[in-house]
N, C-alpha and C positions, 0 to 999 in steps of 0.2 A: 337849577333842577329845573328844565320848563317838563309840563305834560301836558300832553292833548290826549281827550277820554275822546272815543268813539265808540260807541256803544253801537254793534253789529244784528240783525233779525235772529241769528242764530245763537239768542243768547249770550252769547259772547264779550271780551269788553277790548277792543282793542288801543291799546298804549302806547305813543309815539315819546320817548321818555330822553330829550337833551343831559347831557351832565359835562359840567363845566372841563376844560382840560386839564385844570388844576388838579381835581381831584381821582382823572386817572392819568396823570404822571406819576400822585400818588398810588396809586393802585400797582401803576406797572415799577416802582422803583420796590413795593415788598413782594409785588412778585420774581423779579429777577435777586432778593433774597432769598424765595426760599426754592428757587431752580439752584443757587447756589452751596443750599444745607444742601440739601439734596447727589448734586452731581461733585467731581474734581473739576478744581481749578487747577493747574499747573500753579506750586508753589506759592499756593493758600492754602492757607485754616477752612474747610466748610463753613461755607457762612460770610467767611471776609477779606473776600474780592470784591471789590470798588466798582461799584453798577458799571462800568464802559468794559473793563473785562468781563464783567457776565455778560454784558453785550454780545462784545463780538464771540465770546466760546459759545454762548447757549442761538444767538442771533435773536434779532429785533421781532418775530413773529412766534415768537416763543414766550417771549415774553410780552407781547404784547394777551395773547390765547391762553396766559395764565393771568394774567391782571382783567380782563374780560372777566374771569369769572372770578374772579378774588369782586371785582368792581359790583354786580350781576347780585350775587350773595350778599351783598353789603345795600343794594340800593334799592331793591324789590321791593321789601317791608314798606321804604319809605313811602314808595312810586304807591300799593295801594292805599295806606295812610293817608297822602297827602290826594292822594285822586276820588278817597272816599267808597274806599268799593270792598264787598267785602265777598270777595270770595266764594266758587260750590268746591273749587277742584285746585288742585293746586296749577296755577300758570305756567306759558314757559314762553322764553326767549325767540320770538316770529328770526328775528334776523337784524344784524349789525344795521342800519342803515347807511353807517359814516363814521368814519372816525374821527374829524378830524374837523368840527365835535364831536366829540361821540356823539351819538344817536341810537338807542337801540329799539324794537319796536320789540313789547310783548302780548299776548296774546290769553289774558284770564277768564274762566269759564263762569257762570256767572249765578 
């Protein structure tokens, strides 16, 4: 995981975080399992459908959106620790710069 730290004049830090593609793929698989547990896929018990069937049923975008939520929740504490930042309040995901490789921009108040 690559982290670029940019301290701004308004007492905030902008963190650009590039995540490994393998980690994003693992998050997509977990997200697909979560979606399959909540939704019904004909011919499969809840949570038991293969990844390709889940992708066909829910769509790549729904899986990617859920995966980003899971990944951000997972990496945010790690990012703060690696960047040696003590946040003054909760930070936010500012934007998703790219998906290949996954690159996120966080804004954290100091």
